[in-house]
C-alpha positions as CSV (number, residue, x, y, z in Angstrom):
1,M,96.6,103.8,91.6
2,P,94.7,104.9,88.6
3,A,91.1,106.1,89.0
4,C,88.4,104.0,87.2
5,A,87.2,105.5,83.9
6,G,84.5,108.0,84.5
7,M,85.2,108.5,88.2
8,T,85.4,112.0,89.5
9,S,89.1,112.8,90.1
10,K,88.3,115.7,92.4
11,N,86.7,113.4,95.0
12,R,89.2,110.6,94.4
13,H,86.7,107.8,95.2
14,W,88.2,104.5,94.0
15,M,86.7,101.2,93.2
16,P,88.3,97.7,93.7
17,A,88.5,95.5,90.6
18,C,87.5,98.3,88.2
19,A,87.9,96.1,85.1
20,G,85.1,93.8,84.4
21,M,82.5,95.3,86.6
22,T,79.3,93.3,87.1
23,S,76.9,93.9,84.3
24,K,73.1,93.7,84.5
25,G,71.8,90.2,84.9
26,K,75.0,88.6,86.0
27,H,75.0,86.7,89.3
28,M,76.7,88.8,91.9
29,Q,78.9,87.2,94.6
30,F,80.0,88.7,97.9
31,I,83.3,88.2,99.6
32,S,84.9,89.0,102.9
33,T,86.9,92.1,103.5
34,R,89.5,89.8,105.1
35,N,89.7,87.5,102.0
36,N,89.7,84.3,103.9
37,A,86.1,83.0,103.4
38,P,84.3,81.5,100.4
39,A,82.3,83.8,98.2
40,A,78.5,83.9,99.0
41,S,75.3,84.8,97.3
42,L,73.5,87.9,98.5
43,S,70.9,85.8,100.3
44,A,73.6,83.8,102.1
45,A,75.6,86.9,103.0
46,I,72.5,88.6,104.4
47,A,71.5,85.5,106.3
48,A,75.0,85.1,107.8
49,G,75.5,88.8,108.7
50,L,79.2,88.3,109.3
51,A,81.6,86.4,107.1
52,P,83.1,83.1,108.6
53,D,86.6,84.7,108.8
54,G,85.2,87.6,110.9
55,G,85.2,90.0,108.0
56,L,82.4,92.0,106.5
57,Y,80.7,91.0,103.2
58,V,81.3,93.3,100.2
59,P,80.5,92.8,96.5
60,E,83.2,90.8,94.7
61,K,83.0,93.5,92.0
62,L,81.0,96.8,92.2
63,P,78.4,97.4,89.6
64,A,78.9,99.9,86.8
65,P,77.5,103.4,87.5
66,R,73.7,103.3,87.3
67,E,71.5,105.4,85.1
68,L,69.0,106.9,87.5
69,H,66.6,109.8,87.0
70,A,64.7,112.1,89.3
71,G,60.9,111.9,89.6
72,A,60.6,108.3,90.7
73,S,59.3,107.4,94.2
74,L,61.8,106.5,96.9
75,A,60.9,102.9,96.5
76,A,61.3,102.9,92.8
77,T,64.7,104.7,93.1
78,A,65.8,102.0,95.6
79,T,64.7,99.2,93.3
80,Q,66.7,100.7,90.3
81,L,69.8,101.4,92.4
82,L,69.9,98.0,94.2
83,Q,69.0,95.8,91.2
84,P,72.6,94.8,90.3
85,F,73.3,93.6,93.8
86,F,70.3,91.3,93.6
87,A,71.0,90.0,90.1
88,G,70.8,86.3,89.9
89,D,69.8,85.9,93.6
90,A,66.7,84.2,94.9
91,L,65.6,87.6,96.2
92,E,65.8,89.4,92.8
93,G,62.2,88.9,91.8
94,G,60.9,90.2,95.1
95,L,63.1,93.4,95.1
96,P,60.3,95.8,94.0
97,A,57.9,94.4,96.7
98,I,60.7,94.6,99.4
99,C,61.4,98.2,98.5
100,A,57.7,99.1,98.5
101,A,57.2,97.6,101.9
102,A,60.4,99.1,103.4
103,F,60.3,102.6,101.9
104,D,56.7,103.6,102.7
105,F,57.5,106.8,104.5
106,P,59.3,109.9,103.3
107,A,63.0,111.1,103.4
108,S,62.4,114.8,102.7
109,L,65.1,117.3,101.8
110,E,64.2,120.6,103.5
111,P,65.9,124.0,103.4
112,L,67.7,125.4,106.4
113,A,67.6,129.1,107.3
114,T,71.2,129.6,106.1
115,P,71.5,129.9,102.3
116,R,72.1,126.8,100.2
117,D,72.0,124.6,103.3
118,H,69.5,121.8,103.7
119,V,68.6,118.9,106.0
120,L,67.7,115.4,104.8
121,E,65.0,114.3,107.3
122,L,65.5,110.6,107.9
123,F,63.4,110.3,111.0
124,H,59.8,109.9,109.7
125,G,59.7,106.1,110.2
126,P,58.1,104.2,113.0
127,T,60.9,104.7,115.5
128,A,61.8,108.2,114.4
129,A,65.4,107.3,113.3
130,F,67.1,106.8,110.0
131,K,67.7,103.2,110.9
132,D,64.1,102.4,110.2
133,F,64.9,102.3,106.4
134,G,67.6,99.6,106.6
135,A,65.9,97.6,109.4
136,R,62.6,97.3,107.5
137,F,64.4,96.4,104.3
138,L,66.4,93.7,106.1
139,A,63.3,92.3,107.8
140,Q,61.6,92.0,104.4
141,C,64.7,90.1,103.0
142,M,65.0,87.9,106.0
143,S,61.4,86.8,106.1
144,R,61.8,85.6,102.5
145,I,65.2,84.0,103.0
146,R,64.1,82.0,106.1
147,G,60.6,80.9,104.8
148,N,59.6,77.8,106.8
149,A,63.0,76.9,108.2
150,D,63.1,74.2,110.9
151,K,64.6,76.5,113.5
152,P,63.8,80.1,114.1
153,L,66.6,82.5,113.3
154,T,67.8,84.8,116.1
155,I,68.8,88.3,115.0
156,L,71.5,89.7,117.3
157,V,71.9,93.5,117.4
158,A,74.1,95.7,119.4
159,T,72.8,99.3,119.7
160,S,74.1,102.6,120.9
161,G,70.6,104.0,120.8
162,D,68.5,103.9,117.6
163,T,69.5,100.6,115.8
164,G,67.9,98.3,118.3
165,A,64.5,100.0,118.3
166,A,64.4,100.1,114.5
167,V,65.2,96.4,114.3
168,A,62.8,95.5,117.0
169,A,60.0,97.3,115.2
170,A,60.8,95.9,111.8
171,F,61.0,92.3,113.1
172,H,58.3,92.4,115.7
173,R,56.0,89.4,115.3
174,V,57.6,88.3,112.0
175,P,57.2,84.5,111.9
176,N,60.3,82.3,112.4
177,L,62.5,85.3,113.4
178,R,63.6,86.3,116.9
179,V,65.5,89.4,118.0
180,V,68.0,89.9,120.9
181,V,69.0,93.5,121.4
182,L,72.0,94.5,123.5
183,Y,72.4,98.1,124.6
184,P,74.7,99.8,127.1
185,D,72.8,100.4,130.3
186,G,72.5,104.1,131.2
187,R,74.1,105.2,127.9
188,V,70.9,105.7,125.9
189,S,68.2,108.3,126.3
190,P,65.2,107.4,128.4
191,R,62.9,107.3,125.4
192,Q,65.4,105.2,123.5
193,A,65.6,102.8,126.4
194,H,61.8,102.6,126.5
195,Q,61.6,101.9,122.8
196,L,64.1,99.1,123.1
197,G,62.1,97.3,125.8
198,C,58.5,97.9,124.7
199,F,58.0,95.2,122.1
200,G,58.1,91.8,123.8
201,D,56.8,88.8,122.0
202,N,59.8,87.7,119.8
203,V,62.0,90.6,120.9
204,T,64.2,90.5,124.0
205,A,66.1,93.6,125.2
206,L,69.3,93.2,127.3
207,R,70.7,96.2,129.1
208,V,74.4,95.4,129.4
209,A,76.7,96.7,132.2
210,G,79.2,98.1,129.8
211,S,79.7,100.3,126.7
212,F,78.4,99.9,123.1
213,D,81.8,98.5,122.2
214,D,81.3,95.7,124.7
215,C,77.9,95.0,123.2
216,Q,79.3,94.9,119.7
217,A,82.1,92.6,120.7
218,L,79.7,90.2,122.3
219,V,77.6,90.1,119.1
220,K,80.6,89.6,116.8
221,R,81.8,86.8,119.0
222,A,78.5,85.1,119.0
223,L,78.2,85.4,115.2
224,N,81.6,83.6,114.8
225,D,80.7,80.8,117.3
226,A,80.0,77.7,115.2
227,E,78.9,75.7,118.3
228,L,76.4,78.3,119.3
229,H,75.1,78.5,115.7
230,G,74.4,74.7,116.0
231,Q,72.1,75.4,119.0
232,A,70.5,78.6,117.7
233,P,71.0,79.9,114.1
234,L,72.2,83.5,114.3
235,S,72.4,86.5,112.1
236,S,73.0,90.3,112.6
237,A,71.0,93.4,112.0
238,N,73.8,95.9,112.7
239,S,75.2,98.0,109.9
240,I,77.7,95.2,109.4
241,S,74.7,93.5,107.6
242,L,74.5,94.0,103.9
243,G,70.8,94.0,104.2
244,R,71.1,97.2,106.4
245,L,73.9,98.9,104.5
246,L,72.8,98.6,100.9
247,P,69.3,100.1,101.2
248,Q,70.6,103.2,103.0
249,M,72.1,104.3,99.7
250,S,68.6,104.9,98.4
251,Y,67.6,108.0,100.3
252,Y,70.9,109.7,99.3
253,A,70.2,108.8,95.7
254,H,66.6,110.0,95.8
255,A,67.5,113.4,97.4
256,A,70.6,114.0,95.2
257,L,68.7,113.2,92.0
258,A,65.8,115.5,92.9
259,H,68.2,118.3,93.9
260,Q,70.2,118.1,90.7
261,A,67.1,118.1,88.6
262,R,65.8,121.2,90.4
263,T,69.1,123.2,90.6
264,G,71.6,121.6,88.2
265,D,74.1,121.1,91.0
266,K,75.4,118.2,93.0
267,L,74.5,117.9,96.6
268,N,77.3,117.7,99.2
269,F,76.7,116.0,102.6
270,V,77.7,116.1,106.2
271,V,76.9,112.8,107.8
272,P,76.9,112.1,111.6
273,S,79.1,109.0,111.9
274,G,79.4,106.3,114.6
275,N,79.7,102.8,113.2
276,L,80.1,104.4,109.8
277,G,77.3,102.6,108.0
278,N,75.3,105.6,107.1
279,A,78.2,107.5,105.7
280,L,79.5,104.5,103.9
281,A,76.1,104.2,102.2
282,A,76.4,107.7,100.9
283,I,80.0,106.9,99.7
284,L,78.8,103.8,97.9
285,A,75.9,105.6,96.3
286,R,78.3,108.2,94.9
287,T,80.5,105.4,93.6
288,L,77.5,104.1,91.7
289,G,77.1,107.4,89.9
290,V,74.6,109.2,92.1
291,P,75.3,113.0,91.8
292,L,76.7,113.5,95.3
293,G,79.6,115.9,95.8
294,E,81.8,115.9,98.9
295,I,80.9,113.7,101.8
296,V,82.2,114.9,105.2
297,L,82.0,112.8,108.4
298,A,80.9,114.4,111.6
299,T,81.7,112.7,114.9
300,N,81.3,113.5,118.6
301,A,84.0,113.3,121.2
302,N,84.8,109.7,120.0
303,K,87.6,110.9,117.7
304,V,88.9,107.7,116.1
305,L,87.8,108.7,112.6
306,A,88.6,112.4,113.1
307,D,92.1,111.5,114.2
308,Y,92.7,109.1,111.4
309,F,91.6,111.5,108.7
310,A,93.8,114.1,110.3
311,G,96.8,111.8,109.7
312,S,97.1,109.6,112.8
313,D,97.1,105.8,112.6
314,Y,93.7,104.1,112.8
315,T,93.6,103.2,116.5
316,P,90.3,102.0,117.9
317,S,89.8,103.0,121.5
318,A,87.3,102.6,124.3
319,S,84.2,104.7,123.6
320,V,83.2,107.6,125.8
321,A,79.6,108.6,126.6
322,T,78.3,111.7,125.0
323,L,75.0,113.6,124.3
324,A,75.1,112.1,120.8
325,N,75.0,108.6,122.1
326,A,74.2,106.8,118.8
327,M,77.7,107.8,117.7
328,D,79.5,106.6,120.9
329,V,81.6,104.1,119.0
330,G,85.4,103.6,119.6
331,A,85.8,100.9,116.9
332,P,83.6,101.7,113.9
333,S,83.0,98.4,112.1
334,N,82.4,99.8,108.7
335,F,85.9,101.3,108.6
336,E,87.0,97.9,107.3
337,R,84.6,98.2,104.3
338,L,85.8,101.8,103.7
339,R,89.4,100.6,103.6
340,W,88.4,97.8,101.2
341,L,86.8,100.4,98.9
342,Y,90.1,102.2,98.8
343,Q,92.1,99.0,98.4
344,G,93.9,99.7,101.7
345,D,95.5,102.9,100.4
346,D,95.4,105.2,103.4
347,A,96.8,108.2,101.5
348,A,94.0,108.0,98.9
349,L,91.4,107.5,101.7
350,R,92.6,110.4,103.7
351,G,92.7,112.5,100.6
352,A,89.1,111.8,99.8
353,F,87.4,112.7,103.1
354,V,87.3,115.1,106.0
355,S,86.2,114.1,109.5
356,R,85.5,116.6,112.2
357,S,84.9,116.0,116.0
358,V,82.4,118.1,118.0
359,D,82.3,118.0,121.8
360,D,79.2,118.1,124.1
361,A,79.5,121.7,125.0
362,T,79.5,122.7,121.4
363,I,76.5,120.4,120.6
364,R,74.5,122.1,123.4
365,E,75.5,125.6,122.0
366,V,74.4,124.7,118.5
367,I,71.0,123.3,119.6
368,A,70.3,126.4,121.7
369,R,71.6,129.0,119.1
370,R,70.0,127.5,116.0
371,F,66.6,127.5,117.8
372,A,67.0,131.0,119.1
373,Q,68.1,132.4,115.7
374,H,66.1,130.3,113.3
375,G,63.5,128.2,115.2
376,E,65.3,125.0,114.1
377,I,65.3,122.0,116.4
378,F,67.9,119.3,116.0
379,C,68.7,116.1,117.9
380,P,72.3,116.0,119.3
381,H,73.5,113.9,116.3
382,T,72.1,116.2,113.7
383,A,73.4,119.2,115.6
384,T,76.9,117.7,115.4
385,A,76.6,117.7,111.6
386,V,75.2,121.2,111.6
387,K,78.2,122.5,113.5
388,V,80.6,120.8,111.1
389,L,78.7,122.4,108.2
390,E,78.9,125.8,109.9
391,D,82.7,125.4,110.2
392,L,83.0,124.4,106.5
393,R,81.1,127.5,105.5
394,A,83.2,129.7,107.7
395,Q,86.3,128.3,105.9
396,G,84.8,129.3,102.6
397,K,83.2,126.0,101.4
398,D,80.8,126.8,98.5
399,G,78.1,124.8,96.9
400,D,74.8,123.2,98.0
401,W,75.1,121.1,101.2
402,A,72.8,119.0,103.4
403,V,73.2,117.4,106.8
404,A,71.7,114.0,107.4
405,A,69.1,114.4,110.2
406,T,69.4,110.9,111.8
407,A,66.8,111.1,114.6
408,H,63.8,113.2,115.6
409,P,64.7,115.6,118.5
410,A,61.8,114.2,120.5
411,K,63.8,111.1,121.2
412,F,66.3,113.3,123.1
413,E,63.9,115.5,125.0
414,S,65.9,115.4,128.2
415,V,68.8,117.1,126.3
416,V,67.0,119.3,123.8
417,E,64.0,120.7,125.7
418,P,66.0,122.4,128.5
419,L,68.2,124.1,125.8
420,I,65.3,125.5,123.7
421,G,63.0,126.2,126.6
422,R,59.9,124.4,125.2
423,R,58.4,121.0,124.8
424,I,59.0,119.1,121.6
425,E,55.9,117.6,119.9
426,V,56.3,113.8,119.8
427,P,55.5,112.1,116.5
428,L,52.5,109.9,116.5
429,A,54.3,106.6,115.8
430,L,56.9,107.3,118.5
431,N,54.2,108.3,121.0
432,E,52.4,105.0,120.4
433,L,55.5,103.1,121.4
434,L,56.1,105.2,124.5
435,Q,52.6,104.3,125.7
436,R,53.5,100.6,125.8
437,P,55.0,99.0,129.0
438,A,58.7,98.3,128.6
439,F,61.2,95.9,130.2
440,A,64.9,95.1,129.6
441,E,66.8,92.3,131.3
442,P,70.0,93.5,133.0
443,I,73.1,91.4,132.2
444,A,76.8,91.6,132.7
445,A,79.1,92.3,129.7
446,S,79.7,88.6,129.7
447,Y,79.6,86.1,126.8
448,D,78.1,83.4,129.1
449,A,75.3,85.7,130.0
450,L,74.6,86.4,126.4
451,T,74.6,82.8,125.2
452,W,72.3,81.8,128.1
453,H,69.7,84.3,126.7
454,I,70.2,83.1,123.2
455,V,69.8,79.4,123.8
456,D,67.1,79.9,126.4
457,F,65.2,82.5,124.3
458,G,61.5,81.9,124.0
């Protein structure tokens, strides 16, 4: 399979339908990864969440590489990067305002103590997790798409920790929109659980007697249930939503452009990976010409991706509970999009990426050691990526690298504080949420239980 003209052969990242890529101003359509659903506009794809055939929406043709420059604000970089995806859509004119409202907090690239290593801090939003970026962007889009619709739209979200709180915060009290959050009972940190249940109003939190995979399966079934849609219009805010996925490219672009302008070098990344949305955003950004080098996937003891990239068949499995609970995913949804990007060529896909697995004992060791040696404090997910970067360096990897810091360590105080022997200061926005009363309804991992809450909601 030939690489597209201008693509970097070293990284072997491929594009589907390379010929005739979407040019500026042309109306972009979105298709299902399973190729058995009608093409949809961006607004329709965002509103639906999941394609009618159960697939994930992807661009019919990817835009040509963008001409982006350092020095712009994060919101301005996002606007420039995302413009081709919005071309011809009803949301196009509102894109600058959407980006300005969603990206009003920093994504700062900071040096680590080890030479040429960095951390991209993605936890400065209202719920102290990277998912604030995509959730706020999606809420801005959805509020414009729905307008004054006859029935309120119910946003369904399955969360393994951080997604639900970010979505709840972004959609809280937004007119004509409701949120139902499902999370695995006992498998999120106490502070994560408090965040999920502290909003009320148009947000309902359901603590499910099961795993994240159970929650995700319930959400996907509901999104594909035409009869249920007739009673309560539904959409998704997981990383299966284009409205979550696309904006996450922006902070990678902003950091990489600034780094290249300062050093002349591309920035390589290690990304903690669960459902694969954050890593896929980096991969798509690189495909669109952002000066990113290698992208390495870091996983916890849920080794589906690590095993696949080591040569095994892709075999989803039941998830196991770990310290890095937001990555406790046994069937990463966005793997379907990643395969689409590589046209189903497993050899090319395996040749393009490395995925490493890190167990709980090693996560603990990294958190304790990096604090003792350098005073650095990481959440368990970020520590997973730090360990993978340490291993890459030990194997002789050169260049400038960054880990994506996906959550503030204060969200995992019960894990981190005993390891570092001190209290972690809680960010102001997170502390405000923790002061609110919280409640989550317990339910079985049952479709009937979920649908009762959807239909009876409000």
